[in-house]
C-alpha positions as CSV (number, residue, x, y, z in Angstrom):
1,M,-16.5,66.1,-66.0
2,E,-12.9,65.5,-64.9
3,M,-11.3,62.3,-65.4
4,T,-8.6,60.8,-63.3
5,N,-6.2,58.0,-64.7
6,P,-5.5,54.7,-62.8
7,P,-2.8,54.3,-60.9
8,Q,0.0,52.8,-63.3
9,P,1.8,49.5,-61.7
10,G,4.4,51.1,-59.2
11,Q,2.3,53.7,-58.1
12,E,0.8,54.9,-55.0
13,P,-3.2,55.3,-55.3
14,T,-4.5,59.0,-55.4
15,G,-7.7,60.5,-55.4
16,Q,-10.5,58.8,-53.6
17,E,-8.8,56.0,-52.2
18,P,-8.0,55.2,-48.8
19,T,-5.6,56.6,-47.3
20,S,-5.4,54.8,-44.0
21,Q,-3.5,51.2,-43.6
22,E,-6.6,49.8,-42.3
23,P,-7.6,46.2,-44.3
24,T,-11.3,46.3,-45.3
25,S,-13.8,44.1,-43.3
26,Q,-13.4,41.2,-45.6
27,E,-9.4,41.5,-44.6
28,S,-9.9,41.7,-41.2
29,V,-11.7,38.9,-40.3
30,E,-9.3,36.5,-42.6
31,G,-8.0,33.4,-40.1
32,V,-10.9,34.6,-37.3
33,R,-13.7,32.0,-37.3
34,D,-15.2,32.4,-33.8
35,A,-18.1,35.4,-33.8
36,D,-16.8,37.0,-30.4
37,L,-13.3,37.9,-31.8
38,I,-15.3,39.0,-35.1
39,E,-17.3,41.6,-32.5
40,I,-13.9,42.6,-31.5
41,V,-12.8,43.2,-34.5
42,E,-15.7,45.4,-35.6
43,K,-16.0,47.5,-32.5
44,A,-12.5,48.5,-33.1
45,R,-12.7,49.5,-36.8
46,G,-11.6,52.8,-37.4
47,S,-9.7,53.3,-34.3
48,V,-6.2,53.9,-33.5
49,A,-5.8,50.7,-31.6
50,Y,-7.3,48.5,-34.5
51,K,-4.3,47.2,-35.6
52,A,-2.9,46.0,-32.4
53,T,-6.8,44.7,-31.9
54,L,-6.5,43.1,-34.7
55,A,-3.6,41.3,-33.9
56,F,-4.8,40.3,-30.8
57,V,-7.4,38.5,-32.3
58,R,-5.4,36.6,-34.8
59,A,-3.5,35.5,-31.9
60,S,-6.6,34.4,-29.7
61,Q,-8.0,32.7,-32.9
62,A,-4.8,30.5,-33.5
63,K,-4.3,29.7,-29.7
64,R,-8.2,28.7,-29.8
65,D,-7.5,26.3,-33.1
66,A,-4.6,24.9,-31.2
67,E,-6.6,24.0,-28.5
68,M,-9.1,22.4,-30.2
69,E,-6.8,20.3,-32.8
70,A,-5.3,18.8,-29.7
71,R,-8.5,18.0,-27.7
72,E,-9.8,16.4,-30.9
73,K,-5.9,14.5,-31.2
74,L,-6.8,13.6,-27.3
75,V,-9.8,12.2,-28.6
76,V,-8.7,10.2,-30.9
77,L,-5.8,8.8,-28.9
78,K,-8.6,8.0,-26.0
79,A,-10.6,6.2,-28.2
80,E,-7.5,4.2,-29.6
81,A,-6.5,3.2,-26.8
82,E,-9.8,2.0,-25.3
83,A,-10.0,-0.5,-28.5
84,E,-6.4,-1.5,-27.8
85,R,-7.6,-2.1,-24.1
86,A,-10.7,-3.8,-25.1
87,R,-8.8,-6.6,-27.0
88,L,-6.9,-7.2,-24.0
89,P,-7.7,-10.1,-21.8
90,R,-10.3,-9.5,-18.8
91,N,-7.2,-9.1,-15.8
92,A,-4.6,-7.2,-18.1
93,R,-7.7,-4.8,-19.3
94,R,-8.3,-4.2,-15.5
95,R,-4.9,-3.7,-15.0
96,D,-4.4,-1.0,-17.3
97,M,-7.4,0.7,-16.4
98,V,-6.0,0.7,-12.7
99,R,-2.8,2.2,-13.9
100,E,-4.5,4.8,-15.6
101,V,-6.6,5.7,-12.5
102,I,-3.5,6.2,-9.7
103,E,-1.1,7.8,-12.5
104,N,-3.7,10.3,-12.8
105,E,-6.0,10.6,-9.9
106,P,-3.5,11.0,-6.3
107,A,-4.9,8.4,-4.1
108,A,-7.8,10.4,-2.2
109,P,-8.2,9.5,1.8
110,E,-11.5,7.4,0.6
111,N,-9.3,5.3,-1.7
112,I,-6.6,4.5,1.6
113,Q,-7.6,1.4,3.3
114,H,-5.8,-0.7,6.1
115,I,-4.2,-4.1,7.1
116,H,-2.5,-5.3,9.5
117,S,1.6,-4.8,9.2
118,V,2.0,-8.6,10.5
119,L,-0.3,-10.0,7.4
120,A,1.8,-8.3,4.7
121,L,4.9,-10.2,5.8
122,C,2.8,-13.5,6.2
123,G,0.0,-14.3,3.8
124,L,-3.0,-17.0,4.5
125,P,-2.6,-20.6,2.5
126,Y,-3.5,-19.8,-1.4
127,R,-5.2,-22.8,-2.2
128,E,-7.8,-24.7,0.5
129,P,-5.6,-27.0,2.2
130,K,-7.2,-30.5,2.6
131,G,-7.1,-32.5,5.2
132,V,-5.8,-30.4,7.8
133,T,-6.3,-27.7,10.8
134,N,-3.0,-26.0,10.8
135,V,-0.6,-24.6,8.7
136,S,2.8,-22.1,8.9
137,R,4.3,-19.9,6.4
138,E,7.8,-18.4,6.9
139,Y,9.1,-14.9,6.5
140,G,12.8,-14.5,7.0
141,R,13.4,-15.5,11.0
142,N,9.4,-15.5,11.5
143,T,6.7,-17.7,11.2
144,L,2.9,-17.2,11.0
145,A,1.2,-20.9,12.2
146,I,-3.0,-20.4,11.6
147,N,-5.2,-22.7,13.3
148,A,-8.8,-23.5,12.2
149,G,-11.5,-23.5,15.1
150,R,-15.3,-24.0,15.5
151,L,-18.2,-21.1,15.6
152,I,-21.5,-22.3,16.4
153,N,-24.1,-22.7,14.0
154,P,-26.7,-20.3,14.3
155,T,-29.7,-22.3,13.4
156,T,-28.6,-25.6,15.0
157,G,-27.3,-24.2,18.2
158,E,-24.2,-26.6,17.5
159,M,-20.4,-26.1,17.4
160,E,-19.3,-27.0,13.9
161,M,-15.7,-27.0,12.4
162,Q,-14.8,-24.3,9.8
163,G,-11.8,-25.0,7.8
164,L,-8.8,-22.7,7.3
165,P,-9.1,-19.1,5.8
166,Y,-7.3,-19.3,2.2
167,G,-7.4,-17.2,-0.9
168,P,-7.8,-14.1,-2.4
169,K,-11.2,-13.3,-0.7
170,A,-9.9,-14.0,2.7
171,R,-7.4,-11.1,2.1
172,L,-9.6,-8.8,0.8
173,L,-12.3,-9.2,4.3
174,L,-8.9,-9.0,6.7
175,L,-8.5,-5.7,4.2
176,H,-12.3,-4.6,4.9
177,L,-12.3,-5.5,8.6
178,C,-9.4,-4.3,9.5
179,T,-9.9,-1.0,7.7
180,E,-13.3,-0.2,9.3
181,A,-12.0,-1.1,13.0
182,V,-9.6,1.9,11.7
183,R,-11.5,4.2,10.3
184,Q,-14.2,3.7,13.8
185,R,-11.6,3.4,16.2
186,S,-13.6,0.6,17.4
187,P,-12.8,-3.0,17.7
188,K,-16.3,-4.0,17.1
189,V,-17.4,-3.9,13.5
190,E,-20.5,-3.5,11.9
191,V,-20.2,-6.1,8.8
192,A,-23.7,-7.1,7.0
193,Q,-24.4,-3.2,6.2
194,S,-21.0,-2.7,4.4
195,M,-20.1,-6.4,3.2
196,S,-22.6,-6.7,-0.1
197,G,-20.8,-2.9,-1.2
198,F,-17.5,-4.0,-0.9
199,I,-17.9,-7.1,-2.3
200,R,-19.4,-4.8,-5.6
201,D,-16.1,-2.7,-4.9
202,M,-13.9,-5.2,-5.5
203,G,-14.8,-5.6,-8.8
204,F,-17.2,-9.3,-7.8
205,P,-21.2,-9.3,-9.0
206,V,-22.9,-9.8,-5.3
207,T,-24.8,-12.8,-6.3
208,G,-26.8,-15.7,-4.3
209,G,-27.1,-19.5,-4.9
210,E,-25.0,-22.3,-3.7
211,R,-22.0,-21.2,-6.1
212,G,-22.8,-17.1,-5.2
213,T,-19.9,-14.5,-4.2
214,L,-22.0,-13.9,-1.2
215,K,-21.5,-17.5,0.2
216,Q,-18.0,-17.3,-0.9
217,F,-17.4,-14.5,1.3
218,K,-19.5,-15.7,4.3
219,E,-17.5,-19.0,4.3
220,Q,-14.5,-17.1,4.4
221,L,-15.6,-14.8,7.0
222,N,-16.8,-18.0,8.9
223,R,-13.2,-19.6,8.3
224,L,-11.1,-16.0,9.7
225,A,-13.9,-15.6,12.9
226,A,-13.0,-19.4,14.0
227,C,-8.9,-19.4,13.2
228,S,-6.3,-18.5,15.4
229,M,-2.8,-17.4,14.9
230,Q,0.5,-18.1,16.7
231,I,3.4,-15.5,15.5
232,G,6.8,-16.7,15.8
233,L,9.9,-14.5,16.2
234,W,13.2,-15.4,16.5
235,D,16.4,-12.6,16.3
236,G,19.3,-15.7,16.7
237,T,19.2,-15.7,20.0
238,R,16.2,-15.0,21.1
239,A,12.5,-17.1,21.0
240,S,9.2,-15.6,21.6
241,T,5.6,-16.9,20.7
242,L,2.8,-14.7,20.6
243,N,-0.7,-16.3,20.6
244,V,-3.2,-13.1,18.1
245,P,-6.3,-14.6,17.7
246,P,-7.8,-12.2,15.5
247,F,-11.4,-11.9,16.5
248,R,-13.0,-12.7,20.0
249,Q,-16.9,-12.3,19.2
250,M,-18.3,-13.1,16.2
251,D,-22.5,-12.3,16.5
252,V,-24.8,-13.8,13.9
253,W,-28.7,-12.9,13.9
254,L,-31.2,-15.3,12.2
255,P,-33.0,-13.0,9.4
256,L,-36.9,-12.4,9.5
257,H,-39.2,-14.6,7.7
258,N,-39.4,-11.9,5.0
259,H,-36.0,-11.2,4.7
260,P,-34.2,-11.2,0.6
261,D,-31.5,-13.4,2.0
262,Q,-33.3,-15.4,4.8
263,G,-31.3,-18.7,3.7
264,L,-27.9,-16.5,4.2
265,L,-26.7,-15.9,7.5
266,W,-24.6,-13.0,7.8
267,S,-22.7,-12.0,10.8
268,S,-23.8,-8.8,12.3
269,T,-20.8,-7.6,13.9
270,I,-17.1,-8.9,14.6
271,T,-15.0,-7.9,17.0
272,F,-11.5,-8.1,17.3
273,H,-9.3,-9.4,20.1
274,R,-8.1,-6.7,22.0
275,E,-4.7,-7.1,21.8
276,F,-4.6,-7.6,18.2
277,Y,-6.8,-4.3,17.5
278,D,-4.6,-2.3,19.7
279,N,-1.5,-3.9,17.3
280,L,-3.7,-3.1,14.9
281,I,-3.8,1.1,15.2
282,Q,-0.2,1.0,15.8
283,H,0.5,-1.1,13.0
284,A,-1.7,-0.5,10.6
285,L,-0.4,-0.6,6.7
286,P,-1.8,1.5,4.6
287,V,-3.4,-0.1,0.9
288,D,-4.5,1.9,-2.4
289,I,-7.5,-0.3,-2.6
290,R,-7.9,1.1,-6.2
291,A,-4.3,-1.3,-6.6
292,A,-5.8,-4.1,-4.4
293,R,-9.2,-4.1,-6.8
294,A,-6.7,-4.8,-10.0
295,F,-5.5,-8.0,-7.9
296,A,-8.6,-9.1,-6.5
297,G,-8.8,-12.3,-7.7
298,S,-5.1,-13.7,-7.1
299,A,-3.7,-14.6,-3.1
300,R,-0.2,-13.9,-4.6
301,K,-0.6,-11.1,-6.3
302,L,-2.1,-9.3,-3.4
303,D,0.3,-11.0,-0.9
304,L,2.8,-9.3,-3.1
305,L,1.5,-5.5,-3.2
306,F,0.7,-5.9,0.2
307,W,4.6,-6.9,0.9
308,V,6.3,-5.1,-1.7
309,G,3.9,-1.5,-0.1
310,Y,5.4,-2.3,3.2
311,R,8.7,-2.9,2.3
312,L,9.6,-0.3,0.7
313,S,8.0,2.1,2.9
314,R,10.3,1.5,5.2
315,L,13.6,0.9,2.8
316,E,16.5,3.9,3.4
317,R,18.8,1.2,1.6
318,P,19.1,-1.4,-1.3
319,L,17.4,-4.8,-0.4
320,R,18.3,-7.4,-2.2
321,L,16.6,-11.5,-1.6
322,T,17.8,-14.3,-3.4
323,W,15.0,-16.6,-5.2
324,D,15.3,-18.9,-2.2
325,N,14.3,-16.4,0.3
326,L,11.3,-15.7,-2.2
327,Y,10.2,-19.3,-2.3
328,K,9.9,-19.5,1.2
329,Q,7.8,-16.1,1.1
330,F,5.5,-17.0,-1.8
331,G,6.3,-20.7,-3.2
332,S,4.5,-22.2,-0.3
333,E,2.4,-24.1,-2.8
334,N,4.5,-24.6,-5.8
335,G,6.1,-27.7,-6.4
336,S,9.7,-26.6,-7.2
337,I,11.5,-23.2,-7.3
338,R,11.2,-23.4,-11.2
339,S,8.3,-23.2,-11.4
340,F,8.1,-20.7,-8.9
341,R,10.5,-18.1,-10.5
342,Q,8.3,-18.4,-13.8
343,E,5.1,-17.9,-12.4
344,F,6.8,-15.3,-9.8
345,R,8.2,-13.0,-12.9
346,K,4.6,-12.8,-14.3
347,D,3.4,-11.5,-11.1
348,V,6.0,-9.3,-10.7
349,A,5.4,-8.2,-14.2
350,H,2.3,-7.3,-13.7
351,L,2.5,-5.2,-10.3
352,T,4.5,-3.4,-12.5
353,E,2.3,-3.0,-15.2
354,V,-0.3,-0.6,-13.0
355,F,3.0,0.8,-10.9
356,P,5.9,1.5,-13.6
357,R,7.9,3.4,-11.5
358,L,8.3,1.1,-9.3
359,R,12.0,0.6,-8.3
360,L,11.9,-3.5,-8.4
361,T,14.0,-5.9,-10.6
362,L,13.9,-9.7,-11.1
363,D,17.4,-11.3,-12.1
364,D,19.3,-14.6,-12.1
365,G,19.8,-13.8,-8.3
366,G,16.2,-13.1,-7.4
367,M,14.8,-9.5,-6.1
368,Q,16.6,-6.0,-5.9
369,L,14.2,-3.0,-4.1
370,L,15.6,0.1,-4.4
371,P,14.5,3.0,-2.4
372,S,11.4,5.5,-3.8
373,D,10.0,8.6,-4.4
374,P,7.5,8.9,-2.0
375,K,4.9,9.5,-4.4
376,D,6.1,6.3,-6.6
377,L,5.3,3.9,-3.5
378,L,2.4,1.2,-3.0
379,V,1.9,3.4,0.0
380,P,3.2,6.7,2.0
381,P,6.4,5.9,4.1
382,K,6.3,6.5,7.2
383,A,6.7,10.6,8.1
384,V,10.4,9.9,9.8
385,L,11.9,7.8,7.2
386,A,10.3,10.3,4.9
387,N,11.8,13.4,6.5
388,K,15.2,11.2,6.6
389,R,15.0,10.9,2.7
390,A,14.1,14.6,2.0
391,R,17.3,15.2,4.2
392,A,19.5,12.9,2.5
393,K,18.9,14.9,-1.0
394,A,19.3,18.4,0.9
């Protein structure tokens, strides 16, 4: 029997050794682990396309591995971010969560609510005014005066004096009621059916009782429904005063005896004053409700959110405001401008936490607002201004 000598080092194999360059089965799947890719390799074995198929499969496996590694890293980063967020105080944690949502999810129609633009320029009192029935606020050359009014008690039938609306809950209620009027295109708004859901959406627990949130929101709703507003406008040569009561009518029905909230009387409907409603439809300011939710516990931060959104949506050139301007606008309840500066810097810092691309700065002289890209604004700009900006950039 003829024997063949084994190939010497440096010699090519001879005899019965394979002559093709096709790797063995073990070699072919080196670096390929996924069953479907291995199956593709095996089906191509022995064909002229084997080498190309093997290269393609190995590249596919490498791509999958890279994607898997990226996903695993993302999971780790998210876990680390969640752990870091969990260590933050509650309000800071809420702001961080809202910032992430707004950055990754563009505002959908259901996220947009509305408030009257006048209320974005001048706000309600931050705290309850004690022993007074009227207050006034300045914004530039204009003023807003709010007068407390009376409502009839649905259980006794007697007219009762209501206090002045104040604080974050009154602002949130105005935001909700204005939104419902704009959405329904009607000055008459159903209140009771939507109120609990709105309170919950704002991050408040829906609780009854003497100190519950339902009672707190109901009280502010009564104050809003009873009050009247006067807006003073002055351009340096002419002065005019507008009487703008926001609501014309408020209907309250006694609940049935088997109603779970029998002791808590909710308004069934609120009817806006027609002049206020018509003006609201023309001058409704869009507000991202997710941002409002981040500041639901602070009246001044809500005012700042509305005001900055209004200003930036119409800004075509840099706007400079002194600390004295800002103090008149937002510092009515601060004892001194020095204490106001300290608190206002914190409020602005919190706003820019949620909107890090906001072109707003504070310095020793006051605040500067710069025209911003529409996608970075708190509210969408008016179409006319958006078109002007587009042409200016072209």
